N, C-alpha and C positions, 0 to 999 in steps of 0.2 A: 508229511502232508496227510490230510484226511482223505480217506477212500472208503468205498463200499467193498466189503469182502464177502465172498462166498466160501465158507470153510467146510461146509457139509452139504450134501445134496438132498436137503430136507425141505426145499421150497422157499418161497419168499420170507416166511416167518423166521427163518434161520439166518437171514442176512445180518451182517455185523458192520458197524462203522468203526474203523480202526485208524491208527496213525502208523504209516509206513514210510520208508525212504522214498524220496523223489526218484523217478526213473533217470538213469544216466543220459545226459545229452549226447548227441552225435553230430559230427561235422556236416553230415549230409541230411540232417533232419531239422524240422521246425519245432521249437519248444513253445508250448502254449500254456498260459495261465487260464485254467478252465473256469468259466463263469457258470455254465450250465451243461448238463449232459442229458441226452435223450434216453428214454426208456422204451423198449420195444418188446414185442411178444417173445422173440428168442431169448431175452433175458430171463423170462419166467421159465422157459424150457431149460435153460442152462442151470438155473437154480435147483433143478431136479435131475440133472444129468440126462435129459431127454432130447437134447439137440444133437445134430450130427457132428458138430464141433465140440470136443470134450477136453477143455483145458485141465491141466493138473491142478489139484487143490493145494493151497487156497488160491483164488484168483479174483481180480477186479473185473466185474462185468461192464458192459456199456460199449456201444459201437459208434456213437456220434456225439460231438461236443461243439460248443461255441465258446470263444474267449478272445483273449488278447495275446498277440505274439510277443514272447519274451526275447527270442532270438531266432534268426533264420540264416541259412547258408547263402553266400553270394550267388547271384544268378537264379535264385529260387522264385523271385517275383514278390517276396514278402520281406517285411522289415519290422523291427520292434515297434509295438504300438498299433499294428494293424488289427482291425476287427475281422475275425475269421470264423468259419465253421470248418469242421474236419471229421473225417472218418478214421477211427482207430482200429478197425478190424472188428472181431467179435468179442474183444475184451479191452480192458484198460481205460475205458472212457470215464467211468464214474470215480474220478480222482481229481485232486486240485491242480495237478500238472500232467500234461501229456506230451509225448514226443512222437511226431508224426512225419512220415515221408511227404515231401512237398507236393507230390502229385495227388495226395489225398486231402489237401488243404485248399479252401475256397474263400476268396474275398467276400465278405458279407456286406451287402448294400446298407447304407445308413438308414434306409427305410425299414430295415428289419432289426428288431431288438435282439439282444443276445439270447434271451430265453426262447424267443421264437426261432432263432437261428439254430439252436440246439435240437429242435424238432423237425427241421426241414429235410435234411439230406436223405436219411434212410427211407422215409416215405415218399418224398417228392421225386427223388431219382428213380426209385422203384416204379412209381406210377408213370413217370415220364417214359421209362423203358417199356413198361407194359403197354401203354396206349400208342406210343409212337413206333416202337420197334416191333413188338410182338403182336399187338392188336391191330396194326395198320389202320388206325382211326382215320376216317375220311370226313371231309367237310360235310356238315349237315346230318351226320349219323346220330342215332339215339344210343345212350349208354345207360345201363342199369348197374347200380353199385350195391353190393351186399355189405353188411357191417358198416353202414354208411355213417354212423356216428363215431366210429373209431378212427385211429390215426391214418391207416391206409384209405379208409372210406372217405374221410373228409378231404384228404389230399386228392383223391379221384374226383370228388365233386367240384373242387376248386379248379383242377387242371383240365378236365375234359372240355369245358366250354372254350378255354383259351386255345386248346389244340384243335378246335373245329366242331365239337359236338353241338348240335342245335337243341338237344333235350337230354337232361340227366335225371334219371329216376332213382331215388334212394329207397332202400329197404332197411327198415329199422325194427328193433324188437319191442319197443315200448313207446308210449305217448311222450314220455319224458325226453326221448331222443329226436322227436320230430323237429323241434325248433333248431336243434344242433345241425341237423342235416339241411334245413332250409337256409340257415345262416351261412353254411359252407357253400351254397350255390345250387342246391337241388331245385330242379324245375317242378318235380312232383315227389311226394313222399308217401310210401305205403308201408303198412305194418306187416310183419311176418304173418300174423293172424289178426284181423280187425275185430271190433266189438260184435260184429254180426257173424263171426266165425269164418269169414271169407279169407282164403289164403292169398299170399302176395302174388302168386302166379296168375290167378284169375283177375286180380286188380290191375296187373300190368297188361294183360291181354285187353282189358277194357280200355285202359288209357291209350293204348296204341291201335285201337280199332281192330284188334285181332291180328295185326301184322307181326307183332313182336319187336324185339330190340336188336340192334346191330352188334352191340358189344356188351358182355357181362363181365364186370370186375368182381372176382370172387376170392376174398381172403378167408372165407368161412368154411367152405366145403360142407361136409356132413350131409344131412338129408335134403338139403336144398339143391344139390347138384343136378340131379336128373331133371328137376323142374326148371333149372336154369337153361339146360339144353332145349327143353320144350318151349321155352320163352323166346328163343331166337327167331329172328326173321331169316329168310333165305340168305345164305352166305354169311350168317352171323358167327361170332366168335365168343366162346367162354374163355376168359383169362384166369388161369389157376395161379393164385398168389400165395396160398397157404391154407391152413386147416385149423383156424381158431375154434371151430365147432367141435373139434376133437377127432371125429371120425374121418378117415381118408376114404373118399368115395371111389367107386369103380364105374367104368363107362361101358355100356353096351353099344358097341361100335355101329350096330345097324341104325341107331338113332342118328348118327352122323350122316348117313346116306340119304335119309328121308328128305332133308332140306338143304343138303350140301353145306353143313355147318362144321365148325372146327372147335376142338378143345385144345387150347394152347398153353403150354407151360411157361411160366414167367420166373426164370432164375436169374435175377439181376446180378447177384454176386458172381455166379459162375460165368456170366457174360463179360463183365468189365475186368475181371481178374485175368482173363486171357486175351484182352484187347487193350494194350497200352494206349492211353490217350482218350479212351472212351468217356471217362468221367469228365474230363475237361470239355469234351464236345457237348455233353449234356449241360454242364454249368454255363457254357457260352450261350446256350439258348435260354436258360432259365434266369440267369442273373439280371439281364436287362428287363425282363418281365417283372421280377421282384422289385427292382429299383424304381420302375415306373408305377408300380401299384396295379398293373394289369393282372398280375398274379399276386393275390394277397398272401400275406404271411401271418395267419391268425395267431394270437397269443395262446399258448397251450395251457393245460392244467399243470400248475407248478407245485411241486412238493419240496420241502427243505431236505437237505441231505440226510438228516436224522430220521426221516420217514421213508428211506429208500425201500425198505421191505414192503411197506404199504403201497408205494408207487408201483413196484413190480407186480404185486398181487392184483392191482387193479386191471392189469392186462390179462392175468390168468383168469380172474373171475368175471371179466367182461363188464366191469363197472366203469371203465375209463371212458371219458367223454373227450373226443379229439385226441390230440397228441399229449403225452405225459412227459414232463422233464423234471430233473432234479436240479435245484439251484445250489451251487457250491460256495458262492461268495459268503463271507461271514457278515 
């Protein structure tokens, strides 16, 4: 089968496309013919050996896929021919065949294409966990989203209104990303720095009449972090999802006392891996929303398998617009 290979830790430019043996099937696992595989920021980190998970070289990256079931064990709830999305862990997704435990496989509604399905799980389940479990999002609250044109960002813009937010403010780095954020569901869009030199914090304060926002979704970190805390309304929460900005910020905890605000870690993987059945609980809420169209499943930016390095690099250099997936079908 064809697969993406990371053979050295020199970054996305060193990614190779190779022919390797298919993984061995197991009696307790679902075998999936992969149509598309999602690309995520950890894949870029893995290509440089900078992620906390460090597989032995060489390895196949990729954590989420969508495709057609080839075979499945009795009692798994799946059968040959089913359209599914699945989580493969932190590796093995970017290949033509995947072998996955049934509890990490999810029926894909007909309303969702296979390319869109390949980009749903990692971001949507993370954001669902962030807003529902860790962020305690309540009906009528205002959510601010950093990195709003990226995968996590567009997922948050789509999902927050469905989960009760009455207003969703997107922060983007360029005019080119404004329409991406609006199309994903942003109520308002502000630039990190606008043409008049005004920063996003001041723009958000103006939009909210000085009150601030209830929840900040932050996958960026870096120098925005302190201003995110300053932008919170009383009892507000900053949700820490990652550090695509590069720098891991620190918190002066006295700032948390001033307005009774929270900085909340969002470690979705660490949560579901120690709570059997949690993924199924999440999908039970999200699948009917996707099937009905109440929660949209936008088409991602699609790269052919041969351009896997370019696709992974687009996450590292922050040129990606929305979710990025690799298409593996010939």
